[in-house]
C-alpha positions, 0 to 999 in steps of 0.5 A: 336840615343840618342833619341832611347837610351832614349826611350828604357831606359825609356820603359824598365827601368821605364814604364814596371814593369813586362812582364805583361805590354807588349802590344804584344807577341814579347818580350815574344814569347819564345818557351819552352826552353830545360828542362835543361834550364827550371830547371836552370831558376827556380833557378834564383832569382824571381826578375830577372825572373819577368822582363824578356822580351826575345823573345826566348831561345838563350842559347845553351847546351854544352857550358861548359868552354866557354866565353859567352857574352850577348848583352842587358842582361837586368836583367840578366836571360840568363846570370845566366842560361849561368853561370850555364852551362859554369861552374866555368871554363867558364865566362859570361859577360852581357852588358846593357845600362839601370841602372835600369836593371843593378842594378837588375842583379848585385844584385844576382851574388855572392849568385847565384855563391855560390849556384852553388858551384863555388869557384869564381864568373864566371859572371859580368855585365857592362854598355855599348852600344851593338854598341860599345862593345870596349868602354865596354872593350870587346876585339877582339876575346875574346868570344866563344859565343855571345847571345842576346834575343830580343835586337838587333832589339832595336838598331838604328845601327844594322849593327854595332851590327853585326860587333861588335859581329863578332869582339869580337868572336874568330874563331870558335865562334858563335852568337846564338840569338833570335830576331824579324823579319818582312816579309817586310820593315816597313814604317817610321810612324811605325818605329817612334812609341814609344810603338811599338819600346819598344815592339820590333816591330818597329825595326824589320828588314826585314829578307832578309835585316838582312841576307844581313847585316850579310854576309857583316860583315863575317857571310856568312851563317845565319842558322835559328834554330826556328821560331814562329809567334808573336801576336799583341794584341792591336787593334789600333796597329793591324790597324797601322801595317796592313798586316805586319807579324812578327816572333821570330826567333833564328839564328845561325851565325858562325865565320869561316873565310875562311871556309864558302861559299855563296852556299852549295858546295859538297865535299863528306863529312859526319859528325857523332854526338858523343852524348856527349852534355848533354841534346842532348844525342840522337840527335843534331839539328844544324838548322831547317833542319839538325838533327844529330842522334847519331852515324848515318853518315849524308852527309853535304855540306862544310858549315855544315861540318865547323859548326860542326867541320871540321879542329877542328875550331868550338866550336862544333868540339869536339862533332862531327867527320867530315869525308872527306876534300875539296880536291875534289869538286862535284859541288853544294850540292843538296840532298834536303832530299833524297839520290842523284843518285849514292850515296851508302855511306849509309849516310843520306842527310839533306837539305832545302826543294827545295834547297841546304843544307843551 
């Protein structure tokens, strides 16, 4: 484990001077962030932006007043954006193990908070390992949102990272993060390749293994929000990787104890989005197959209902109205994009192609 930590520290702290030095698109495979997020990124000091190595845009809107933790915060770009979004009544903590990155991230906190008009600083950075958040002072159920940007794949103990994220989240909280995944388990020679490790490729988990590990720690229903292919530019690395395919995926993992089931179950519930999240006034995308149009009832399985606010547990609950409870069970949810026979509620149905709601 120590060798892995040392390799990552060296690659990101000393080898890479900027994102231009990368040999693959893995650490810069971001889709375009939301316009509001892009505006805030432009306000982040250039020294921080120049050393951004993320693979997505795991910064949700609507997080005013929340407590946010960034795993592997690097030079802090996502923390600075999140700090602006949570406002003076929220707080953002970045955890990173690399001295060079932390030095940059801490340098601009005071000035940035003053520019936002805050009377106090709402952001801090601490040194620590994302596998041992307790040692970094992150307490149980102390966070409403955990974000991470192309970092968990670098960990030598990914199951422990997931378990720690679950521990520090308060009920109703969410692990909302982007990372690199593979369509297969990688051979040992690839896993040990130092450059591919630093480029976030060697540590990419087989997507099915990741979802299994997530379920083990309590994240019962992992949802994909976005996915984009990763390009390998270097011919030598292409030859080594063979037919393996890599994607940058943004996942949403909710901590909802006792509310999430392993399958999509139908309780006759529907949800209505209120249009109250700035930047998502007309519609809200929960995942890659659930889009809630403002004011339009959408039939949901029990899991989706819990994620958007059943019983008022989820952080999203103030933005949705969930109608119905779990007193009557109708079997597996099987809408699959069309109204089921006998449905006369007038509510649309949103489900994954060829399967259940999840």
